[in-house]
VOGURO-829820 format. One record per residue: z, x, y of N, C-alpha, C in turn. Coordinates in steps of 0.2 Angstrom, whole numbers, padded with zeros to 4 digits, always signed. Layout:
ZXYZXYZXY;...
This chain:
-0225-0203+0235-0220-0201+0230-0224-0201+0223;-0221-0196+0219-0224-0195+0212-0221-0200+0207;-0225-0202+0203-0222-0207+0198-0220-0203+0192;-0215-0205+0189-0212-0202+0183-0214-0207+0178;-0216-0203+0172-0218-0207+0167-0212-0208+0162;-0210-0214+0161-0204-0215+0157-0206-0214+0149;-0202-0211+0145-0203-0210+0138-0197-0214+0135;-0198-0219+0131-0193-0223+0128-0189-0218+0123;-0182-0218+0123-0178-0215+0118-0178-0219+0112;-0180-0215+0107-0180-0218+0100-0173-0220+0098;-0172-0225+0094-0166-0226+0091-0165-0221+0085;-0159-0219+0085-0157-0214+0079-0155-0219+0073;-0158-0216+0068-0157-0220+0061-0150-0220+0059;-0148-0225+0056-0141-0226+0054-0139-0220+0050;-0133-0216+0051-0131-0211+0047-0133-0204+0049;-0138-0204+0054-0141-0197+0056-0136-0193+0060;-0132-0196+0064-0127-0192+0068-0122-0189+0063;-0120-0193+0058-0115-0190+0053-0119-0184+0049;-0125-0184+0048-0128-0179+0044-0129-0173+0049;-0130-0174+0055-0131-0168+0060-0124-0165+0060;-0118-0169+0061-0112-0165+0061-0110-0162+0055;-0112-0165+0049-0110-0161+0043-0114-0155+0042;-0120-0155+0045-0124-0149+0045-0121-0143+0049;-0119-0146+0055-0116-0141+0060-0109-0138+0057;-0105-0142+0054-0099-0140+0051-0100-0135+0045;-0105-0137+0041-0107-0133+0035-0109-0126+0038;-0113-0126+0043-0116-0119+0046-0110-0115+0049;-0105-0118+0052-0099-0115+0055-0095-0112+0049;-0094-0116+0044-0090-0114+0038-0093-0108+0034;-0100-0108+0034-0104-0103+0030-0103-0096+0035;-0104-0097+0041-0103-0091+0046-0096-0088+0045;-0091-0092+0045-0084-0090+0044-0083-0086+0038;-0086-0089+0032-0085-0086+0026-0088-0079+0026;-0094-0078+0028-0097-0072+0029-0093-0067+0033;-0091-0069+0038-0086-0065+0043-0080-0063+0039;-0077-0068+0035-0071-0066+0032-0072-0061+0026;-0078-0061+0023-0080-0057+0017-0081-0050+0020;-0084-0050+0026-0086-0043+0029-0080-0040+0033;-0074-0043+0034-0069-0040+0037-0066-0035+0033;-0064-0029+0035-0061-0024+0031-0054-0026+0029;-0053-0024+0023-0046-0026+0020-0041-0021+0023;-0035-0023+0023-0030-0018+0026-0024-0018+0021;-0020-0013+0022-0014-0011+0018-0009-0017+0020;-0006-0020+0014-0001-0025+0015+0005-0023+0012;+0011-0024+0016+0017-0023+0013+0021-0029+0013;+0024-0031+0007+0028-0037+0007+0035-0035+0005;+0040-0037+0009+0047-0035+0008+0050-0039+0003;+0053-0036-0002+0056-0040-0007+0064-0040-0006;+0066-0034-0004+0073-0033-0002+0073-0029+0004;+0077-0031+0009+0076-0027+0015+0080-0020+0015;+0078-0015+0018+0081-0009+0019+0084-0009+0026;+0086-0003+0028+0089-0002+0034+0087+0005+0037;+0088+0006+0044+0086+0012+0047+0079+0014+0049;+0078+0020+0050+0071+0022+0052+0066+0021+0046;+0060+0022+0048+0054+0023+0043+0052+0030+0042;+0050+0031+0036+0047+0038+0035+0041+0040+0039;+0041+0046+0041+0035+0049+0045+0030+0051+0040;+0023+0052+0042+0018+0054+0037+0019+0061+0035;+0024+0065+0038+0025+0072+0035+0031+0072+0031;+0035+0067+0030+0041+0067+0026+0040+0067+0019;+0045+0068+0015+0045+0068+0008+0050+0062+0006;+0047+0057+0002+0051+0051+0001+0053+0052-0006;+0059+0048-0008+0062+0048-0014+0061+0041-0016;+0057+0039-0021+0055+0033-0023+0055+0031-0031;+0056+0025-0032+0055+0023-0039+0049+0018-0038;+0043+0019-0042+0038+0015-0041+0034+0013-0048;+0030+0008-0048+0026+0006-0053+0019+0004-0050;+0014+0007-0052+0007+0006-0050+0003+0001-0054;+0000-0004-0051-0004-0009-0056-0011-0010-0053;-0015-0011-0058-0022-0013-0056-0022-0021-0055;-0028-0023-0052-0028-0030-0050-0027-0035-0056;-0029-0033-0062-0027-0037-0068-0020-0037-0070;-0016-0033-0067-0009-0033-0068-0007-0027-0073;-0012-0024-0076-0010-0018-0080-0007-0012-0076;-0002-0009-0079+0001-0003-0076-0003+0003-0077;-0004+0007-0072-0008+0013-0072-0004+0019-0071;+0002+0018-0068+0006+0024-0066+0013+0021-0065;+0018+0026-0066+0025+0024-0065+0029+0031-0063;+0033+0030-0059+0037+0036-0057+0041+0039-0063;+0041+0045-0064+0045+0048-0069+0052+0048-0068;+0056+0046-0073+0063+0046-0073+0066+0053-0073;+0069+0055-0067+0072+0062-0067+0079+0061-0070;+0082+0066-0073+0089+0066-0077+0094+0063-0072;+0094+0065-0066+0100+0063-0061+0098+0066-0055;+0101+0063-0049+0101+0066-0043+0105+0073-0043;+0103+0077-0038+0107+0083-0037+0112+0082-0031;+0118+0080-0033+0123+0078-0028+0123+0083-0022;+0123+0081-0016+0123+0085-0010+0116+0088-0008;+0111+0088-0013+0105+0091-0011+0099+0086-0012;+0099+0082-0017+0093+0077-0018+0096+0071-0020;+0093+0065-0017+0095+0058-0019+0092+0057-0026;+0093+0051-0029+0090+0048-0034+0083+0047-0032;+0079+0046-0037+0072+0044-0036+0067+0050-0037;+0061+0049-0037+0056+0054-0038+0053+0056-0031;+0053+0063-0030+0051+0065-0023+0043+0065-0023;+0041+0063-0017+0033+0063-0016+0032+0065-0009;+0029+0071-0008+0027+0072-0001+0021+0068+0002;+0022+0064+0007+0017+0060+0009+0011+0063+0012;+0011+0069+0014+0005+0073+0016+0000+0073+0011;+0001+0073+0004-0004+0073-0001-0006+0067-0004;-0003+0061-0001-0004+0054-0004-0011+0051-0001;-0013+0046-0005-0019+0043-0003-0017+0039+0004;-0022+0038+0008-0020+0035+0015-0016+0029+0015;-0018+0024+0010-0015+0018+0010-0007+0018+0008;-0006+0023+0004+0001+0024+0002+0005+0027+0008;+0002+0031+0012+0006+0034+0018+0007+0028+0023;+0002+0024+0024+0002+0019+0029+0008+0014+0027;+0008+0012+0020+0012+0007+0018+0020+0010+0018;+0021+0016+0016+0027+0019+0016+0030+0020+0023;+0026+0020+0028+0028+0021+0035+0031+0015+0038;+0030+0009+0034+0032+0003+0036+0038+0001+0032;+0041+0005+0028+0047+0003+0024+0053+0007+0027;+0059+0004+0024+0065+0007+0026+0069+0009+0020;+0073+0014+0021+0078+0016+0016+0082+0011+0013;+0082+0011+0006+0086+0006+0002+0082-0001+0001;+0076-0001+0004+0072-0008+0003+0067-0007-0003;+0065-0013-0006+0061-0014-0011+0055-0018-0008;+0049-0016-0010+0043-0018-0007+0037-0019-0013;+0032-0023-0011+0026-0023-0014+0021-0021-0009;+0017-0016-0012+0012-0013-0007+0005-0014-0010;+0000-0017-0006-0007-0019-0008-0011-0014-0005;-0015-0010-0008-0019-0005-0005-0026-0006-0007;-0031-0008-0002-0038-0009-0004-0041-0003-0006;-0046-0003-0010-0050+0002-0013-0052+0008-0008;-0054+0006-0002-0056+0011+0003-0051+0015+0006;-0044+0013+0005-0039+0017+0007-0035+0019+0001;-0038+0019-0005-0035+0021-0011-0039+0027-0013;-0043+0026-0019-0047+0031-0021-0055+0030-0020;-0056+0024-0017-0063+0022-0016-0067+0022-0022;-0073+0026-0022-0078+0026-0027-0076+0033-0032;-0071+0036-0030-0070+0043-0034-0062+0043-0036;-0061+0039-0041-0054+0039-0044-0052+0045-0047;-0046+0047-0048-0044+0053-0052-0047+0053-0059;-0049+0059-0061-0052+0060-0068-0047+0058-0073;-0050+0055-0079-0046+0053-0084-0040+0048-0082;-0042+0043-0077-0037+0038-0075-0040+0031-0077;-0036+0026-0077-0038+0020-0079-0041+0016-0073;-0041+0019-0067-0043+0016-0061-0051+0017-0061;-0054+0011-0060-0062+0011-0060-0064+0012-0052;-0070+0015-0051-0072+0015-0044-0071+0009-0041;-0069+0009-0034-0069+0003-0030-0063-0002-0032;-0058+0001-0035-0052-0004-0037-0047-0004-0032;-0044-0010-0030-0038-0011-0026-0032-0009-0030;-0027-0007-0027-0021-0005-0031-0015-0009-0028;-0010-0010-0032-0004-0013-0030+0002-0009-0033;+0007-0008-0029+0013-0005-0031+0019-0009-0030;+0024-0008-0034+0031-0010-0033+0035-0004-0031;+0038-0004-0025+0041+0002-0023+0048+0001-0021;+0053+0005-0023+0060+0005-0020+0060+0012-0017;+0061+0012-0010+0062+0018-0006+0069+0019-0006;+0071+0024-0009+0078+0026-0010+0080+0030-0004;+0076+0035-0002+0078+0039+0004+0072+0043+0006;+0072+0047+0011+0067+0052+0013+0070+0057+0018;+0066+0062+0018+0068+0068+0023+0062+0072+0025;+0063+0076+0030+0057+0080+0032+0055+0085+0027;+0049+0087+0027+0047+0092+0022+0050+0098+0023;+0052+0100+0029+0056+0107+0030+0063+0106+0027;+0066+0100+0028+0073+0099+0025+0072+0100+0017;+0067+0096+0015+0066+0096+0007+0065+0104+0005;+0061+0107+0008+0059+0114+0006+0066+0119+0007;+0070+0117+0012+0076+0121+0012+0081+0119+0007;+0081+0113+0005+0085+0111-0001+0083+0114-0008;+0076+0114-0008+0073+0118-0014+0076+0125-0015;+0076+0128-0009+0078+0135-0009+0085+0136-0010;+0089+0131-0008+0097+0131-0010+0098+0130-0017;+0094+0126-0020+0094+0124-0027+0092+0130-0031;+0087+0134-0029+0085+0140-0033+0090+0145-0032;+0093+0146-0026+0099+0151-0026+0104+0149-0030;+0106+0143-0031+0111+0141-0035+0110+0143-0043;+0104+0142-0044+0102+0143-0051+0102+0151-0053;+0100+0155-0048+0099+0162-0049+0107+0165-0049;+0111+0162-0045+0118+0164-0045+0122+0162-0051;+0119+0158-0055+0123+0156-0061+0126+0148-0060;+0126+0146-0054+0128+0139-0053+0122+0135-0054;+0122+0130-0059+0116+0126-0061+0117+0119-0058;+0112+0116-0056+0113+0109-0053+0115+0105-0059;+0118+0099-0058+0120+0095-0063+0115+0092-0067;+0109+0091-0065+0104+0088-0070+0102+0093-0075;+0102+0100-0073+0100+0105-0078+0106+0105-0084;+0112+0104-0082+0117+0104-0087+0116+0098-0092;+0114+0092-0089+0113+0086-0093+0107+0087-0098;+0102+0090-0095+0096+0091-0099+0097+0096-0105;+0101+0102-0103+0102+0107-0108+0107+0104-0114;+0111+0099-0112+0116+0097-0117+0113+0092-0122;+0106+0090-0121+0103+0085-0126+0100+0089-0131;
Protein backbone atom coordinates (compact mmCIF):
# COMPACT_ATOMS: atom_id res chain seq x y z
CA UNK A 1 0.00 0.00 0.00
CA UNK A 2 1.14 3.46 -0.82
CA UNK A 3 1.50 5.84 1.97
CA UNK A 4 -0.21 9.22 1.66
CA UNK A 5 1.61 12.19 2.99
CA UNK A 6 -0.62 14.29 5.08
CA UNK A 7 -0.43 18.06 4.81
CA UNK A 8 -1.93 19.86 7.72
CA UNK A 9 -4.58 22.45 6.84
CA UNK A 10 -3.56 25.86 8.03
CA UNK A 11 -5.95 27.78 10.20
CA UNK A 12 -7.63 30.66 8.41
CA UNK A 13 -6.91 34.01 9.97
CA UNK A 14 -9.78 35.69 11.70
CA UNK A 15 -11.83 37.84 9.25
CA UNK A 16 -10.34 36.28 6.10
CA UNK A 17 -13.54 34.49 5.08
CA UNK A 18 -15.44 37.75 5.34
CA UNK A 19 -12.84 39.46 3.14
CA UNK A 20 -13.10 36.70 0.54
CA UNK A 21 -16.91 37.00 0.40
CA UNK A 22 -16.73 40.80 0.20
CA UNK A 23 -14.31 40.43 -2.74
CA UNK A 24 -16.59 37.91 -4.48
CA UNK A 25 -19.65 40.14 -4.02
CA UNK A 26 -17.73 43.22 -5.21
CA UNK A 27 -16.62 41.34 -8.34
CA UNK A 28 -20.20 40.26 -9.08
CA UNK A 29 -21.50 43.82 -8.55
CA UNK A 30 -18.81 45.24 -10.82
CA UNK A 31 -19.62 42.68 -13.52
CA UNK A 32 -23.34 43.45 -13.30
CA UNK A 33 -22.59 47.17 -13.48
CA UNK A 34 -20.61 46.74 -16.70
CA UNK A 35 -23.34 44.50 -18.13
CA UNK A 36 -26.01 47.09 -17.27
CA UNK A 37 -24.06 49.91 -18.92
CA UNK A 38 -23.49 47.90 -22.08
CA UNK A 39 -27.15 46.91 -22.48
CA UNK A 40 -28.82 48.75 -25.34
CA UNK A 41 -31.36 51.31 -24.20
CA UNK A 42 -34.91 50.80 -25.44
CA UNK A 43 -37.85 53.03 -26.21
CA UNK A 44 -40.01 53.45 -23.10
CA UNK A 45 -43.68 54.44 -23.09
CA UNK A 46 -45.28 55.56 -19.82
CA UNK A 47 -49.06 55.84 -19.84
CA UNK A 48 -50.34 59.00 -18.14
CA UNK A 49 -53.96 58.69 -19.24
CA UNK A 50 -55.23 55.54 -20.91
CA UNK A 51 -56.65 55.51 -24.39
CA UNK A 52 -58.82 52.91 -26.08
CA UNK A 53 -59.01 50.91 -29.25
CA UNK A 54 -56.30 49.67 -31.59
CA UNK A 55 -52.74 51.01 -31.93
CA UNK A 56 -51.47 52.93 -34.97
CA UNK A 57 -49.49 51.00 -37.59
CA UNK A 58 -46.10 52.21 -38.83
CA UNK A 59 -47.76 53.36 -42.08
CA UNK A 60 -50.54 55.42 -40.44
CA UNK A 61 -50.87 59.18 -40.07
CA UNK A 62 -51.30 60.17 -36.41
CA UNK A 63 -52.96 63.31 -35.10
CA UNK A 64 -51.11 64.37 -31.98
CA UNK A 65 -50.32 67.17 -29.61
CA UNK A 66 -46.75 66.83 -28.36
CA UNK A 67 -43.90 68.55 -26.57
CA UNK A 68 -40.32 67.35 -27.15
CA UNK A 69 -37.75 67.80 -24.37
CA UNK A 70 -34.03 67.28 -23.93
CA UNK A 71 -32.58 65.39 -20.93
CA UNK A 72 -32.13 68.69 -19.03
CA UNK A 73 -35.88 69.37 -19.38
CA UNK A 74 -35.57 72.17 -21.96
CA UNK A 75 -38.11 72.14 -24.77
CA UNK A 76 -36.78 71.63 -28.30
CA UNK A 77 -40.03 71.08 -30.22
CA UNK A 78 -43.79 71.48 -29.87
CA UNK A 79 -46.62 70.54 -32.20
CA UNK A 80 -47.95 73.62 -33.98
CA UNK A 81 -51.45 74.69 -33.04
CA UNK A 82 -53.76 74.37 -36.02
CA UNK A 83 -56.71 76.78 -36.19
CA UNK A 84 -59.31 74.02 -35.81
CA UNK A 85 -60.15 70.52 -36.92
CA UNK A 86 -61.96 70.11 -40.23
CA UNK A 87 -65.30 68.58 -39.20
CA UNK A 88 -65.91 65.30 -40.98
CA UNK A 89 -62.44 65.29 -42.55
CA UNK A 90 -59.69 65.74 -39.98
CA UNK A 91 -59.63 65.52 -36.20
CA UNK A 92 -57.96 68.01 -33.90
CA UNK A 93 -54.20 67.66 -33.50
CA UNK A 94 -51.16 67.92 -35.72
CA UNK A 95 -50.92 65.27 -38.47
CA UNK A 96 -47.67 63.29 -38.64
CA UNK A 97 -47.09 60.48 -41.14
CA UNK A 98 -45.23 57.81 -39.18
CA UNK A 99 -43.29 56.63 -42.21
CA UNK A 100 -41.05 59.72 -42.06
CA UNK A 101 -40.49 59.68 -38.29
CA UNK A 102 -37.39 58.67 -36.33
CA UNK A 103 -37.46 54.95 -35.42
CA UNK A 104 -38.11 55.49 -31.70
CA UNK A 105 -41.12 57.71 -32.40
CA UNK A 106 -42.68 54.99 -34.59
CA UNK A 107 -42.00 52.29 -32.01
CA UNK A 108 -43.46 54.39 -29.20
CA UNK A 109 -46.60 55.46 -31.05
CA UNK A 110 -47.28 51.87 -32.09
CA UNK A 111 -47.81 51.15 -28.36
CA UNK A 112 -50.28 54.00 -27.81
CA UNK A 113 -54.05 54.14 -28.12
CA UNK A 114 -56.41 56.83 -29.38
CA UNK A 115 -57.33 59.33 -26.67
CA UNK A 116 -54.38 58.45 -24.44
CA UNK A 117 -51.64 60.67 -23.05
CA UNK A 118 -48.12 59.33 -22.73
CA UNK A 119 -44.50 60.08 -21.94
CA UNK A 120 -42.14 58.65 -24.53
CA UNK A 121 -38.41 58.16 -23.86
CA UNK A 122 -36.29 57.64 -26.99
CA UNK A 123 -32.61 56.71 -26.62
CA UNK A 124 -30.20 58.56 -28.92
CA UNK A 125 -29.54 55.54 -31.15
CA UNK A 126 -33.27 55.40 -32.01
CA UNK A 127 -33.60 59.17 -32.32
CA UNK A 128 -31.03 61.20 -34.30
CA UNK A 129 -27.91 59.40 -33.08
CA UNK A 130 -24.78 61.37 -33.89
CA UNK A 131 -26.46 63.37 -36.71
CA UNK A 132 -29.17 65.65 -35.29
CA UNK A 133 -31.12 67.93 -37.63
CA UNK A 134 -29.23 71.04 -38.76
CA UNK A 135 -29.82 74.18 -36.68
CA UNK A 136 -31.47 72.21 -33.87
CA UNK A 137 -30.84 72.35 -30.14
CA UNK A 138 -30.25 68.60 -30.14
CA UNK A 139 -26.60 67.66 -29.58
CA UNK A 140 -25.18 64.48 -31.12
CA UNK A 141 -25.91 61.39 -29.01
CA UNK A 142 -28.83 62.98 -27.12
CA UNK A 143 -31.75 60.99 -25.69
CA UNK A 144 -35.17 62.57 -26.22
CA UNK A 145 -38.39 62.70 -24.20
CA UNK A 146 -41.85 63.53 -25.52
CA UNK A 147 -45.18 64.23 -23.86
CA UNK A 148 -47.74 63.02 -26.39
CA UNK A 149 -51.52 63.07 -26.63
CA UNK A 150 -52.67 60.68 -29.38
CA UNK A 151 -55.91 62.22 -30.57
CA UNK A 152 -56.59 59.96 -33.54
CA UNK A 153 -54.97 58.16 -36.47
CA UNK A 154 -55.84 56.89 -39.94
CA UNK A 155 -54.19 55.07 -42.80
CA UNK A 156 -52.00 57.08 -45.12
CA UNK A 157 -54.35 56.26 -48.03
CA UNK A 158 -57.36 57.57 -46.06
CA UNK A 159 -55.41 60.72 -45.14
CA UNK A 160 -54.48 61.37 -48.79
CA UNK A 161 -58.09 60.78 -49.88
CA UNK A 162 -59.29 63.32 -47.32
CA UNK A 163 -56.68 65.83 -48.50
CA UNK A 164 -58.13 65.39 -52.02
CA UNK A 165 -61.66 65.99 -50.71
CA UNK A 166 -60.51 69.15 -48.93
CA UNK A 167 -58.78 70.42 -52.10
CA UNK A 168 -61.97 69.81 -54.11
CA UNK A 169 -64.00 71.71 -51.51
CA UNK A 170 -61.61 74.65 -51.74
CA UNK A 171 -61.65 74.68 -55.57
CA UNK A 172 -65.44 74.55 -55.72
CA UNK A 173 -65.82 77.51 -53.39
CA UNK A 174 -66.66 75.56 -50.23
CA UNK A 175 -63.85 76.30 -47.84
CA UNK A 176 -63.05 74.27 -44.78
CA UNK A 177 -63.99 75.82 -41.46
CA UNK A 178 -60.40 76.53 -40.41
CA UNK A 179 -59.78 78.67 -43.54
CA UNK A 180 -62.77 80.86 -42.65
CA UNK A 181 -61.42 81.36 -39.12
CA UNK A 182 -57.93 82.15 -40.39
CA UNK A 183 -59.25 84.66 -42.94
CA UNK A 184 -61.43 86.44 -40.41
CA UNK A 185 -58.45 87.36 -38.22
